[in-house]
C-alpha positions as a Markdown table, in Angstrom:
| # | Residue | x | y | z |
|---|---|---|---|---|
| 1 | Met | -23.4 | 179.0 | 39.5 |
| 2 | Arg | -20.8 | 179.6 | 36.8 |
| 3 | Ser | -18.1 | 178.9 | 39.4 |
| 4 | Phe | -19.3 | 175.3 | 39.6 |
| 5 | Leu | -19.2 | 174.5 | 35.9 |
| 6 | Phe | -15.8 | 172.8 | 36.3 |
| 7 | Leu | -17.7 | 169.9 | 37.9 |
| 8 | Val | -19.0 | 168.8 | 34.5 |
| 9 | Ser | -15.5 | 168.3 | 33.2 |
| 10 | Arg | -14.3 | 164.7 | 32.6 |
| 11 | Arg | -11.7 | 164.8 | 35.3 |
| 12 | Trp | -14.1 | 165.8 | 38.0 |
| 13 | Leu | -16.9 | 163.4 | 36.8 |
| 14 | Leu | -14.4 | 160.5 | 37.0 |
| 15 | Phe | -13.2 | 161.7 | 40.4 |
| 16 | Ala | -16.7 | 161.8 | 41.7 |
| 17 | Val | -17.5 | 158.3 | 40.4 |
| 18 | Ala | -14.3 | 157.0 | 42.1 |
| 19 | Val | -15.2 | 158.6 | 45.4 |
| 20 | Val | -18.7 | 157.1 | 45.3 |
| 21 | Leu | -17.3 | 153.7 | 44.7 |
| 22 | Ile | -14.7 | 154.0 | 47.5 |
| 23 | Ala | -17.3 | 155.3 | 49.9 |
| 24 | Trp | -19.7 | 152.4 | 49.0 |
| 25 | Ala | -16.9 | 149.8 | 49.4 |
| 26 | Cys | -15.9 | 151.2 | 52.8 |
| 27 | Trp | -19.5 | 151.2 | 53.9 |
| 28 | Trp | -19.9 | 147.6 | 52.8 |
| 29 | Leu | -16.6 | 146.5 | 54.5 |
| 30 | Gly | -17.7 | 148.2 | 57.7 |
| 31 | Glu | -21.1 | 146.4 | 57.6 |
| 32 | Trp | -19.3 | 143.1 | 56.9 |
| 33 | Gln | -17.1 | 143.6 | 60.0 |
| 34 | Phe | -20.1 | 144.4 | 62.2 |
| 35 | His | -21.9 | 141.3 | 60.8 |
| 36 | Arg | -18.8 | 139.2 | 61.8 |
| 37 | Leu | -18.9 | 140.8 | 65.2 |
| 38 | Glu | -22.5 | 139.6 | 65.6 |
| 39 | Asp | -21.5 | 136.1 | 64.4 |
| 40 | Arg | -18.7 | 136.1 | 66.9 |
| 41 | Lys | -21.0 | 137.1 | 69.8 |
| 42 | Ala | -23.5 | 134.4 | 68.8 |
| 43 | Ser | -20.7 | 131.8 | 68.6 |
| 44 | Asn | -19.2 | 132.9 | 72.0 |
| 45 | Ala | -22.7 | 132.6 | 73.5 |
| 46 | Ile | -22.9 | 129.0 | 72.3 |
| 47 | Val | -19.4 | 128.2 | 73.6 |
| 48 | Glu | -20.1 | 129.8 | 77.0 |
| 49 | Arg | -23.3 | 127.7 | 77.3 |
| 50 | Asn | -21.7 | 124.4 | 76.2 |
| 51 | Glu | -18.6 | 124.9 | 78.5 |
| 52 | Ser | -21.0 | 125.3 | 81.4 |
| 53 | Leu | -22.9 | 122.1 | 80.8 |
| 54 | Pro | -21.9 | 118.9 | 82.5 |
| 55 | Pro | -20.3 | 116.2 | 80.3 |
| 56 | Ala | -22.7 | 114.1 | 78.3 |
| 57 | Pro | -22.3 | 110.6 | 77.0 |
| 58 | Val | -20.7 | 110.8 | 73.5 |
| 59 | Ala | -23.6 | 108.8 | 71.9 |
| 60 | Ser | -26.1 | 111.4 | 73.0 |
| 61 | Val | -24.3 | 114.2 | 71.0 |
| 62 | Leu | -22.4 | 112.5 | 68.2 |
| 63 | Arg | -23.6 | 110.0 | 65.6 |
| 64 | Pro | -21.5 | 107.8 | 63.2 |
| 65 | Gly | -21.4 | 109.3 | 59.8 |
| 66 | Ser | -23.2 | 112.5 | 60.8 |
| 67 | Gly | -21.8 | 115.9 | 61.0 |
| 68 | Val | -21.6 | 118.0 | 64.2 |
| 69 | Ser | -24.2 | 120.8 | 64.7 |
| 70 | Asp | -22.6 | 124.2 | 65.3 |
| 71 | Arg | -24.7 | 124.4 | 68.5 |
| 72 | Asp | -22.9 | 121.3 | 69.9 |
| 73 | Glu | -19.3 | 122.5 | 69.3 |
| 74 | Trp | -17.3 | 122.8 | 72.5 |
| 75 | Arg | -19.8 | 120.6 | 74.3 |
| 76 | Leu | -18.2 | 118.4 | 76.8 |
| 77 | Val | -18.7 | 114.6 | 76.2 |
| 78 | Thr | -17.4 | 111.4 | 77.8 |
| 79 | Ala | -16.5 | 108.1 | 76.2 |
| 80 | Thr | -15.0 | 104.9 | 77.4 |
| 81 | Gly | -12.9 | 102.5 | 75.3 |
| 82 | Thr | -9.4 | 101.5 | 74.3 |
| 83 | Tyr | -7.0 | 103.6 | 72.2 |
| 84 | Asp | -6.1 | 102.2 | 68.8 |
| 85 | Thr | -2.5 | 103.3 | 68.7 |
| 86 | Asp | -1.8 | 101.6 | 65.4 |
| 87 | His | -4.0 | 104.1 | 63.7 |
| 88 | Thr | -2.6 | 107.2 | 65.4 |
| 89 | Val | -2.9 | 110.1 | 63.0 |
| 90 | Val | -0.5 | 113.1 | 63.1 |
| 91 | Leu | -1.8 | 116.6 | 62.6 |
| 92 | Arg | 1.1 | 118.4 | 60.8 |
| 93 | Tyr | 2.3 | 121.9 | 61.0 |
| 94 | Ala | 0.7 | 122.6 | 64.4 |
| 95 | Thr | 2.9 | 125.6 | 65.3 |
| 96 | Arg | 2.5 | 127.1 | 68.7 |
| 97 | Asp | 4.3 | 130.3 | 69.8 |
| 98 | Gly | 6.5 | 130.1 | 66.8 |
| 99 | Gln | 7.6 | 126.5 | 67.6 |
| 100 | Ser | 7.0 | 123.7 | 65.2 |
| 101 | Gly | 5.1 | 120.6 | 66.4 |
| 102 | Val | 2.3 | 118.2 | 65.9 |
| 103 | Asp | -1.1 | 117.3 | 67.3 |
| 104 | Val | -1.7 | 113.6 | 68.1 |
| 105 | Val | -5.0 | 112.2 | 67.1 |
| 106 | Val | -5.8 | 108.6 | 68.3 |
| 107 | Pro | -9.1 | 106.7 | 67.7 |
| 108 | Leu | -10.7 | 105.5 | 70.9 |
| 109 | Val | -12.6 | 102.4 | 70.1 |
| 110 | Thr | -15.8 | 102.1 | 72.2 |
| 111 | Ala | -17.8 | 99.0 | 73.2 |
| 112 | Ser | -20.1 | 99.4 | 70.2 |
| 113 | Gly | -17.1 | 99.2 | 67.9 |
| 114 | Thr | -17.4 | 102.8 | 66.8 |
| 115 | Ala | -14.3 | 104.9 | 67.3 |
| 116 | Leu | -14.2 | 108.4 | 68.7 |
| 117 | Leu | -11.3 | 110.5 | 67.3 |
| 118 | Val | -9.5 | 112.1 | 70.2 |
| 119 | Asp | -7.0 | 115.0 | 69.6 |
| 120 | Arg | -4.8 | 114.2 | 72.7 |
| 121 | Gly | -2.9 | 117.5 | 72.4 |
| 122 | Trp | 0.2 | 119.1 | 71.0 |
| 123 | Thr | 3.9 | 118.2 | 71.3 |
| 124 | Pro | 6.9 | 120.0 | 69.9 |
| 125 | Ser | 8.4 | 117.9 | 67.1 |
| 126 | Asp | 10.0 | 118.1 | 63.7 |
| 127 | Asn | 7.9 | 115.1 | 62.7 |
| 128 | Arg | 5.6 | 115.9 | 59.9 |
| 129 | Gly | 3.8 | 112.5 | 59.7 |
| 130 | Gly | 4.5 | 108.9 | 59.3 |
| 131 | Asp | 6.7 | 108.1 | 62.2 |
| 132 | Thr | 4.8 | 108.0 | 65.5 |
| 133 | Ser | 7.3 | 106.0 | 67.6 |
| 134 | Thr | 8.7 | 109.1 | 69.3 |
| 135 | Leu | 5.3 | 110.5 | 70.3 |
| 136 | Pro | 4.0 | 110.2 | 73.9 |
| 137 | Ala | 1.9 | 107.0 | 74.3 |
| 138 | Pro | -1.7 | 107.2 | 75.5 |
| 139 | Pro | -2.9 | 105.1 | 78.5 |
| 140 | Ser | -3.2 | 101.4 | 77.7 |
| 141 | Gly | -6.3 | 99.3 | 78.4 |
| 142 | Gln | -9.8 | 100.7 | 79.1 |
| 143 | Val | -9.7 | 104.5 | 79.3 |
| 144 | Thr | -12.4 | 107.1 | 80.0 |
| 145 | Val | -11.9 | 110.3 | 78.2 |
| 146 | Thr | -13.6 | 113.7 | 78.5 |
| 147 | Gly | -13.3 | 116.2 | 75.7 |
| 148 | Trp | -14.7 | 119.1 | 73.8 |
| 149 | Val | -16.7 | 118.3 | 70.7 |
| 150 | Arg | -15.3 | 119.9 | 67.5 |
| 151 | Val | -16.6 | 120.2 | 64.0 |
| 152 | Asp | -14.9 | 118.3 | 61.1 |
| 153 | Ala | -12.6 | 120.2 | 58.8 |
| 154 | Thr | -13.3 | 120.2 | 55.0 |
| 155 | Gly | -11.4 | 120.7 | 51.9 |
| 156 | Asp | -8.0 | 119.5 | 50.6 |
| 157 | Ser | -6.3 | 120.2 | 54.0 |
| 158 | Ala | -8.3 | 117.3 | 55.5 |
| 159 | Ala | -6.9 | 114.7 | 53.2 |
| 160 | Val | -5.0 | 111.9 | 55.0 |
| 161 | Thr | -1.7 | 110.6 | 53.7 |
| 162 | Asp | 0.4 | 108.0 | 55.5 |
| 163 | Leu | -1.7 | 108.6 | 58.6 |
| 164 | Ser | -1.0 | 112.3 | 58.7 |
| 165 | Thr | -3.1 | 115.3 | 57.8 |
| 166 | Arg | -3.3 | 119.1 | 58.0 |
| 167 | Ala | -6.8 | 119.3 | 59.5 |
| 168 | Ile | -9.0 | 116.8 | 61.3 |
| 169 | Ser | -11.9 | 115.2 | 59.5 |
| 170 | Ser | -13.7 | 112.1 | 60.8 |
| 171 | Val | -14.8 | 111.3 | 57.3 |
| 172 | Glu | -11.3 | 111.3 | 55.8 |
| 173 | Ile | -9.7 | 109.6 | 58.8 |
| 174 | Gly | -12.5 | 107.0 | 59.0 |
| 175 | Lys | -11.8 | 106.0 | 55.4 |
| 176 | Ala | -8.0 | 106.0 | 56.0 |
| 177 | Ile | -8.2 | 103.6 | 59.0 |
| 178 | Asp | -11.2 | 101.6 | 57.7 |
| 179 | Thr | -13.0 | 101.9 | 61.0 |
| 180 | Pro | -16.5 | 103.3 | 61.8 |
| 181 | Val | -16.1 | 106.6 | 63.6 |
| 182 | Tyr | -18.4 | 109.2 | 65.2 |
| 183 | Gly | -18.9 | 112.4 | 63.3 |
| 184 | Gly | -16.5 | 115.2 | 64.4 |
| 185 | Phe | -13.8 | 114.7 | 67.0 |
| 186 | Val | -13.0 | 115.8 | 70.5 |
| 187 | Asp | -10.2 | 117.9 | 72.0 |
| 188 | Leu | -9.0 | 116.0 | 75.1 |
| 189 | Lys | -9.7 | 117.6 | 78.5 |
| 190 | Ser | -8.8 | 114.6 | 80.7 |
| 191 | Glu | -8.1 | 110.8 | 80.6 |
| 192 | Asp | -8.8 | 108.2 | 83.3 |
| 193 | Pro | -6.3 | 106.7 | 84.0 |
| 194 | Pro | -4.0 | 109.5 | 83.0 |
| 195 | Ala | -1.1 | 108.9 | 80.5 |
| 196 | Ala | 2.5 | 108.7 | 81.8 |
| 197 | Asp | 3.6 | 111.4 | 79.4 |
| 198 | Thr | 1.0 | 114.1 | 78.8 |
| 199 | Leu | 0.7 | 116.4 | 75.8 |
| 200 | Glu | 0.0 | 120.1 | 75.9 |
| 201 | Pro | -3.8 | 120.4 | 75.8 |
| 202 | Thr | -5.8 | 122.2 | 73.1 |
| 203 | Glu | -6.2 | 125.9 | 73.7 |
| 204 | Leu | -9.7 | 126.9 | 74.3 |
| 205 | Pro | -11.2 | 129.7 | 72.2 |
| 206 | Glu | -10.9 | 133.3 | 73.4 |
| 207 | Leu | -14.4 | 134.6 | 74.1 |
| 208 | Asp | -13.7 | 138.2 | 73.4 |
| 209 | Asn | -15.3 | 140.2 | 70.6 |
| 210 | Gly | -12.1 | 140.5 | 68.7 |
| 211 | Pro | -11.2 | 143.6 | 66.6 |
| 212 | His | -14.3 | 143.6 | 64.4 |
| 213 | Phe | -16.0 | 146.7 | 66.0 |
| 214 | Phe | -12.9 | 148.9 | 65.6 |
| 215 | Tyr | -12.3 | 147.5 | 62.0 |
| 216 | Gly | -15.8 | 148.4 | 61.1 |
| 217 | Leu | -15.4 | 152.0 | 62.5 |
| 218 | Gln | -12.1 | 152.2 | 60.7 |
| 219 | Trp | -13.7 | 151.3 | 57.3 |
| 220 | Trp | -16.5 | 153.8 | 57.8 |
| 221 | Phe | -13.9 | 156.5 | 58.7 |
| 222 | Phe | -12.1 | 155.8 | 55.5 |
| 223 | Gly | -15.4 | 156.3 | 53.6 |
| 224 | Ile | -16.1 | 159.6 | 55.4 |
| 225 | Leu | -12.5 | 160.7 | 54.7 |
| 226 | Ala | -12.9 | 160.0 | 51.0 |
| 227 | Val | -16.1 | 162.1 | 50.8 |
| 228 | Phe | -14.6 | 164.9 | 52.9 |
| 229 | Gly | -11.5 | 165.0 | 50.7 |
| 230 | Phe | -13.7 | 165.3 | 47.6 |
| 231 | Phe | -15.6 | 168.3 | 48.9 |
| 232 | Tyr | -12.4 | 169.9 | 50.2 |
| 233 | Leu | -10.7 | 169.6 | 46.8 |
| 234 | Leu | -13.9 | 170.9 | 45.2 |
| 235 | Tyr | -13.8 | 174.0 | 47.5 |
| 236 | Asp | -10.2 | 174.5 | 46.9 |
| 237 | Glu | -10.5 | 174.5 | 43.1 |
| 238 | Arg | -13.6 | 176.7 | 43.2 |
| 239 | Arg | -11.7 | 179.2 | 45.4 |
| 240 | Ala | -8.8 | 179.2 | 43.0 |
| 241 | Leu | -11.1 | 179.8 | 40.1 |
| 242 | Leu | -12.8 | 182.7 | 41.9 |
| 243 | Arg | -9.4 | 184.2 | 42.8 |
| 244 | Gly | -8.4 | 183.9 | 39.2 |
| 245 | Glu | -11.6 | 185.7 | 38.1 |
| 246 | Thr | -11.1 | 188.4 | 40.6 |
| 247 | Ser | -7.5 | 188.9 | 39.5 |
| 248 | Ala | -8.7 | 189.1 | 35.8 |
| 249 | Ala | -11.3 | 191.6 | 36.8 |
| 250 | Ala | -8.7 | 193.7 | 38.7 |
| 251 | Glu | -6.4 | 193.6 | 35.7 |
| 252 | Ala | -9.2 | 194.7 | 33.4 |
| 253 | Met | -10.0 | 197.6 | 35.7 |
| 254 | Ala | -6.4 | 198.6 | 35.9 |
| 255 | Glu | -6.1 | 198.5 | 32.2 |
| 256 | Arg | -9.2 | 200.7 | 31.8 |
| 257 | Lys | -7.7 | 203.2 | 34.3 |
| 258 | Gln | -4.5 | 203.2 | 32.4 |
| 259 | Lys | -6.3 | 203.9 | 29.1 |
| 260 | Lys | -8.3 | 206.7 | 30.8 |
| 261 | Ala | -5.1 | 208.2 | 32.3 |
| 262 | Ala | -3.4 | 208.0 | 28.8 |
| 263 | Lys | -6.4 | 209.8 | 27.3 |
| 264 | Gln | -6.2 | 212.5 | 29.9 |
| 265 | Ala | -2.5 | 212.9 | 29.4 |
| 266 | Gln | -3.0 | 213.2 | 25.6 |
| 267 | Lys | -5.7 | 215.9 | 26.1 |
| 268 | Gln | -3.4 | 217.8 | 28.4 |
| 269 | Arg | -0.6 | 217.6 | 25.8 |
| 270 | Val | -2.9 | 218.8 | 23.1 |
| 271 | Arg | -4.2 | 221.6 | 25.2 |
| 272 | Ala | -0.7 | 222.7 | 26.2 |
| 273 | Ala | 0.3 | 222.6 | 22.5 |
| 274 | Tyr | -2.6 | 224.9 | 21.6 |
| 275 | Gln | -1.7 | 227.2 | 24.4 |
| 276 | Arg | 2.0 | 227.4 | 23.2 |
| 277 | Ala | 0.9 | 228.0 | 19.6 |
| 278 | Tyr | -1.6 | 230.7 | 20.7 |
| 279 | Ala | 1.1 | 232.4 | 22.9 |
| 280 | Ala | 3.6 | 232.3 | 20.0 |
| 281 | Glu | 1.0 | 233.9 | 17.6 |
| 282 | Arg | 0.3 | 236.7 | 20.1 |
| 283 | Glu | 4.0 | 237.4 | 20.4 |
| 284 | Ala | 4.3 | 237.6 | 16.7 |
| 285 | Lys | 1.5 | 240.0 | 16.3 |
| 286 | Ala | 2.9 | 242.2 | 19.1 |
| 287 | Gly | 6.3 | 242.4 | 17.3 |
| 288 | Glu | 4.6 | 243.6 | 14.1 |
| 289 | Asp | 2.9 | 246.4 | 16.0 |
C-alpha cells in the first residue's frame, strides 16, 4: 500500500477532482444529446402525421390572437381571400445555399376580415426590407391557398420595422399592419389561381434523426477516455516509484557487498602482514643460530 501514498498528494487530489468533473460533464452532455434525439423523434412523428392528413379549413386549426399548438405545426390548411399586397412584409437575411435573398410574407384577408399570414416563398435579392416593388406579385382577386402551419417566432428578431423582419410573428406583424390576424402563419404549398411569377417554396424539414446519437456516444467516449487516462497515469507513476525503490534497494545491496568485500580485503592484508612479519622473525632467529 505504501506505493499508493502518492495519491494523497495535492497534485493527484486536484487531478482526481478534475477527472471526476470532466467525466460528469461528458455524461451530462451525452444524456442531453440523447434527450434531444428523443425530442426530434417525437417532433418528426408529429410532422409525419400532419403531412399525411388532408388539408383542413384554416379556422378549424388557427384562431385569431392564439398561439399555434406544437402538435399542429406542419398541418396543411386552406384559406380563401384576397392578398393585401400593401402590407407585404419582407423576411430579411433568408440565405439559401450561400445566396442572399428574402422571404415574402403577404397577408391573405379572408371573408371574416381576419388575415392569414402567408409566407409565399423565397427569392434571391439584395433587398433587406422596405422596397417591395421588385418582388414577384401574388395573384390578384380571390385566391385559395394551401399551406403548412408554422409556429410564431419570439424575441427581438420578430420585431417589425418598415414592414420587414428577421423572423415571422403574427403578433408583431398584426400590430404593424393594424389588422386582425390568425395566430401563427403558413408556408405556402399552392395557390389557386397560381401566380404569374412564382417564388421558391419553403423547404420542408428533414425527418432524419440528426447527429444527436453519435454526438451522445462521442461525449460518453470522452468521459471514458478521461477516466482511462487517469488510471493509466496512476499506473505509470506507481510503476516509476516501484522501479525507483527497486533501484535504491539494488544500490544498497551493492554497497553492502562492496563494504563486505572491503572488509575481506582488509583482513587478507592484515593476515598477509602478520605472515610476512612471522617469516621475517623466523629468518632472523635462524641467522643468530
